[in-house]
C-alpha positions as CSV (number, residue, x, y, z in Angstrom):
1,M,81.0,78.9,93.3
2,T,79.8,82.3,94.5
3,S,76.4,83.4,93.2
4,L,74.2,86.5,93.5
5,N,72.2,84.7,96.2
6,M,75.4,84.2,98.2
7,I,76.2,87.9,97.8
8,E,72.7,88.9,98.9
9,A,73.0,86.6,101.9
10,A,76.3,88.0,102.8
11,A,74.8,91.5,102.6
12,S,72.2,90.5,105.1
13,R,74.8,89.1,107.5
14,L,77.0,92.2,107.1
15,D,74.1,94.7,107.5
16,G,74.8,97.0,110.4
17,H,78.4,95.9,110.7
18,V,80.1,97.2,107.5
19,R,80.1,100.8,106.3
20,R,78.1,101.8,103.2
21,T,80.9,103.8,101.7
22,P,79.8,106.7,99.4
23,L,80.4,107.6,95.8
24,L,82.5,110.7,95.7
25,S,83.2,113.0,92.8
26,S,85.5,116.0,92.0
27,P,85.3,118.3,88.9
28,F,89.1,118.4,89.1
29,L,89.4,114.7,88.6
30,D,86.8,114.8,85.8
31,E,88.9,117.4,84.0
32,I,92.1,115.3,84.2
33,A,90.3,112.2,83.0
34,G,88.2,113.9,80.4
35,R,85.0,112.2,81.7
36,R,82.9,111.8,84.8
37,I,84.7,110.0,87.6
38,L,82.8,108.5,90.6
39,V,85.0,107.1,93.4
40,K,84.0,104.4,95.8
41,P,86.4,104.9,98.8
42,E,86.6,101.5,100.5
43,C,89.6,103.1,102.3
44,L,86.8,104.4,104.6
45,Q,85.7,100.9,105.5
46,H,86.4,99.4,108.9
47,T,90.1,98.4,109.1
48,G,90.8,100.7,106.2
49,S,90.0,98.4,103.3
50,F,87.3,96.4,101.5
51,K,88.8,93.2,103.0
52,F,86.7,93.5,106.1
53,R,83.6,92.7,104.0
54,G,85.1,89.4,102.9
55,G,86.6,88.5,106.2
56,L,83.4,89.1,108.1
57,S,81.4,87.2,105.5
58,A,83.6,84.2,105.8
59,V,83.6,84.1,109.6
60,T,79.9,84.6,109.9
61,A,79.2,81.8,107.4
62,L,81.1,79.2,109.4
63,D,79.3,76.6,111.5
64,P,79.4,78.0,115.1
65,E,81.2,74.9,116.4
66,V,83.8,75.2,113.8
67,R,84.1,79.0,114.2
68,K,84.8,78.9,117.9
69,R,88.0,76.9,117.3
70,G,89.4,79.9,115.4
71,V,90.6,80.9,112.0
72,I,93.9,81.3,110.1
73,A,94.7,83.5,107.1
74,F,97.6,84.5,104.9
75,S,97.9,88.2,104.1
76,S,100.3,91.1,103.5
77,G,98.0,93.3,105.6
78,N,94.5,94.2,104.5
79,H,93.0,90.7,104.6
80,A,94.8,90.2,107.8
81,Q,93.1,93.1,109.5
82,G,89.7,92.2,108.1
83,V,89.9,88.7,109.4
84,A,91.4,89.8,112.7
85,L,88.5,92.3,113.4
86,A,85.9,89.7,112.3
87,A,87.5,87.2,114.7
88,R,87.6,89.7,117.6
89,M,83.9,90.5,117.0
90,H,83.1,86.8,117.5
91,A,85.6,86.3,120.4
92,I,87.5,83.6,118.5
93,P,91.3,83.0,118.0
94,A,92.9,84.3,114.8
95,V,96.3,83.5,113.5
96,I,97.6,85.6,110.6
97,I,100.6,84.6,108.6
98,M,102.2,87.7,107.1
99,P,105.4,88.4,105.1
100,K,108.1,89.9,107.2
101,D,108.6,92.7,104.6
102,A,104.9,93.7,104.8
103,P,104.4,97.4,105.8
104,A,105.0,97.8,109.5
105,L,101.7,99.7,109.9
106,K,99.7,96.7,108.7
107,I,101.6,94.2,111.0
108,D,101.1,96.5,114.0
109,N,97.4,97.0,113.2
110,T,96.8,93.3,112.9
111,R,98.4,92.6,116.3
112,A,96.4,95.5,117.8
113,L,93.2,93.8,116.7
114,G,94.1,90.8,118.8
115,A,95.4,88.4,116.2
116,E,98.5,86.3,116.6
117,V,100.9,87.3,113.8
118,V,103.4,84.8,112.4
119,L,105.9,86.3,110.0
120,Y,107.5,84.4,107.1
121,D,110.2,85.1,104.6
122,R,108.5,85.3,101.2
123,V,111.6,86.9,99.5
124,G,113.7,83.9,100.7
125,G,111.1,81.5,99.4
126,E,109.6,80.3,102.7
127,S,106.3,78.6,102.2
128,R,103.4,80.2,103.9
129,E,101.2,77.3,102.9
130,A,103.4,74.8,104.7
131,L,103.6,77.0,107.8
132,G,99.8,77.6,107.8
133,Q,99.0,73.9,107.3
134,G,101.1,73.0,110.3
135,L,99.4,75.6,112.5
136,S,96.0,74.7,111.2
137,D,96.4,71.0,111.8
138,A,97.9,71.5,115.3
139,R,95.1,73.9,116.5
140,G,92.1,73.0,114.4
141,L,91.9,76.4,112.8
142,T,89.8,77.1,109.6
143,L,91.7,78.7,106.7
144,I,90.1,81.8,105.3
145,K,91.8,82.5,101.9
146,P,92.2,86.1,100.8
147,Y,90.4,85.8,97.5
148,D,89.9,82.2,96.3
149,E,87.1,81.5,98.7
150,P,83.4,81.7,97.8
151,Q,82.2,83.4,101.0
152,V,85.0,85.9,100.8
153,I,84.1,86.7,97.2
154,A,80.4,87.0,98.3
155,G,81.4,89.6,101.0
156,Q,83.4,91.6,98.5
157,G,80.5,91.4,96.1
158,T,78.4,93.5,98.5
159,T,80.5,96.5,97.3
160,G,79.0,95.9,93.8
161,L,75.5,95.9,95.2
162,E,76.2,99.3,96.7
163,I,77.8,100.6,93.5
164,A,74.7,99.6,91.5
165,E,72.3,101.2,93.9
166,Q,74.3,104.4,94.4
167,A,74.9,104.9,90.7
168,A,71.2,104.4,89.9
169,E,70.4,107.2,92.4
170,L,72.7,109.4,90.4
171,G,71.0,108.3,87.1
172,V,74.0,106.3,86.0
173,T,73.3,102.9,84.5
174,Q,76.2,102.6,82.0
175,A,79.8,102.8,83.1
176,E,83.2,101.1,83.2
177,V,83.9,100.1,86.8
178,L,87.7,100.1,87.5
179,V,88.7,97.8,90.3
180,C,92.1,97.4,92.1
181,C,92.9,93.7,91.4
182,G,95.2,91.3,93.2
183,G,93.9,87.7,93.2
184,G,90.5,88.9,91.9
185,G,88.2,88.6,94.9
186,L,86.9,92.1,94.9
187,T,86.9,92.3,91.1
188,S,85.0,89.1,90.6
189,G,82.6,89.8,93.5
190,I,81.7,93.3,92.0
191,A,81.4,91.8,88.5
192,L,78.9,89.1,89.8
193,A,76.8,91.7,91.6
194,L,76.7,94.1,88.6
195,E,75.9,91.3,86.2
196,D,72.4,91.3,87.8
197,R,72.0,94.8,89.2
198,A,73.7,96.9,86.5
199,P,74.2,94.7,83.4
200,E,75.3,97.7,81.3
201,M,78.3,98.3,83.4
202,R,81.6,96.6,82.6
203,V,84.3,95.8,85.2
204,R,88.0,96.4,84.3
205,P,90.7,95.0,86.6
206,C,93.6,97.4,87.4
207,E,97.1,96.4,88.5
208,P,100.6,97.7,88.8
209,D,103.0,97.4,85.8
210,G,105.1,94.2,86.1
211,F,102.6,92.6,88.4
212,D,99.7,92.6,85.9
213,D,99.0,88.8,86.0
214,T,95.2,89.3,85.6
215,K,95.7,91.6,82.6
216,R,98.0,89.2,80.9
217,S,95.8,86.2,81.8
218,L,92.7,87.8,80.4
219,A,94.6,88.6,77.2
220,S,96.0,85.1,76.8
221,G,93.0,83.2,78.0
222,I,95.0,81.1,80.5
223,I,96.2,81.8,84.1
224,T,99.6,83.5,83.9
225,R,101.9,84.0,86.9
226,N,103.9,87.0,87.9
227,P,107.7,86.5,87.8
228,S,107.9,87.8,91.4
229,E,105.7,88.3,94.5
230,S,107.5,91.4,95.8
231,G,109.3,94.5,94.6
232,N,106.6,97.0,94.0
233,I,105.0,99.6,96.3
234,C,101.5,98.3,95.6
235,D,102.0,95.5,98.2
236,A,98.3,95.1,98.8
237,I,97.6,93.6,95.4
238,L,100.8,91.7,94.7
239,T,99.7,88.1,94.2
240,P,101.3,85.3,92.2
241,Q,98.4,84.8,89.8
242,P,94.6,85.1,89.5
243,G,92.7,82.6,91.6
244,E,91.4,79.3,90.3
245,I,87.9,80.4,91.4
246,T,88.1,84.1,90.5
247,F,89.6,83.8,87.0
248,P,86.7,82.1,85.3
249,I,84.4,84.8,86.7
250,L,86.8,87.5,85.5
251,Q,87.1,85.9,82.1
252,R,83.4,85.7,81.6
253,L,82.4,89.2,82.9
254,C,85.3,91.6,82.7
255,G,86.8,93.7,80.0
256,P,90.5,94.0,79.3
257,G,92.8,94.7,82.3
258,L,94.7,98.0,82.8
259,S,98.0,98.6,84.4
260,V,99.8,101.7,85.8
261,T,103.3,102.7,87.0
262,E,104.4,103.2,90.6
263,D,104.7,106.9,89.9
264,E,101.1,107.1,88.6
265,A,99.9,105.3,91.7
266,L,101.7,107.8,93.9
267,Q,100.2,110.7,91.9
268,A,96.7,109.2,92.2
269,M,97.3,109.0,96.0
270,A,98.1,112.7,96.1
271,L,95.1,113.6,94.0
272,A,92.8,111.5,96.1
273,F,94.0,113.4,99.1
274,S,93.9,116.9,97.7
275,R,90.7,116.6,95.7
276,L,88.6,114.0,97.7
277,K,90.2,114.3,101.1
278,V,90.7,110.6,101.4
279,V,93.9,108.5,102.0
280,A,94.7,105.8,99.6
281,E,97.6,103.3,99.7
282,P,99.5,102.6,96.5
283,G,97.7,99.3,95.7
284,G,94.4,101.0,96.5
285,A,95.0,103.8,94.1
286,V,95.8,101.9,90.9
287,A,92.2,102.0,89.7
288,L,92.0,105.8,90.1
289,A,95.4,106.1,88.4
290,A,94.1,104.1,85.5
291,A,91.0,106.3,85.2
292,L,93.2,109.4,85.2
293,F,96.1,108.3,83.1
294,R,94.8,105.6,80.8
295,A,92.0,107.6,79.2
296,D,92.8,106.3,75.8
297,Q,92.0,102.8,76.9
298,L,88.5,103.7,78.2
299,Q,85.3,104.0,76.3
300,S,82.6,105.1,78.8
301,D,81.5,108.7,79.5
302,T,81.3,107.7,83.2
303,V,83.9,105.7,85.0
304,I,83.4,104.3,88.5
305,V,86.6,103.7,90.5
306,T,87.3,101.8,93.7
307,I,89.9,103.0,96.1
308,S,90.3,99.6,97.8
309,G,92.4,100.5,100.8
310,G,94.1,103.3,102.7
311,N,96.6,101.5,105.0
312,V,99.8,103.3,103.8
313,D,102.9,103.8,105.8
314,P,103.2,107.5,106.7
315,S,106.7,107.9,105.2
316,L,105.4,106.7,101.8
317,F,102.3,108.9,102.0
318,R,104.5,111.9,102.8
319,E,106.6,111.1,99.7
320,A,103.5,111.0,97.5
321,L,102.3,114.3,98.8
322,K,105.8,115.9,98.5
323,R,106.2,114.8,94.9
324,Y,102.7,115.4,93.5
325,A,100.4,117.4,95.9
């Protein structure tokens, strides 16, 4: 299981390689939300999302002899790019299995980083696990899971260390921390870091309506699956269910989940651009959307929000700006 010591060790390995993203604010966003909003824009991270932290953490934690044989990962795009860049930095092979309906930008970027991309048909029910197992066995590759992997969670937890330090510099010790949540790697990593560094902060997972498996799982006390793995613009955080490793952490440390509509995610994207000058993808904007449009479900005077990624197809981004900017 991931621990604070693992997160601190990951922070040491990542030092000088990941960006320390800032905490941003806007009085316009504060006015909409009716409280102070601080935004952690991981869309400014290398590869455009927080996933680089976890990918690099996992790659650097491997035994050198194992690492040089190469790695394999499953991803709709952000984890793919994070692992691909980490592999390129260490001059090792990387195979990324991606759904063929993933955004073209994410597929193209993963290939541009030097990874071999293998596409599969998730809508048609093709098994990425079976495909990946065959490739891993044939080539001796090490699987780096997108969220249910202790060293990946440790890497994502470095975001929480930064949040605690940056918030303290602003005099903030109490807050709800809204995190875009798929399988729970970022959410659980941040929660573990804040448990020690900022114990008066409470993490709240945020998801799209209809794909709110974490919200429903926390409410029921058992892991609950989504009925589908596709069919929402928030592709970056569409996962079948919370992870077996991440869910106990979320259950112990997090408050109730929040969910937002696709339109609210698009509106949050437009507001992030117009008020903060940052680009968010739909899945990366759900926490900001929850802060702005679920005020009645929040208790804190200050809310800290992650924008987890900015790898959005240009046509969808134009649509968000056209409708809401």
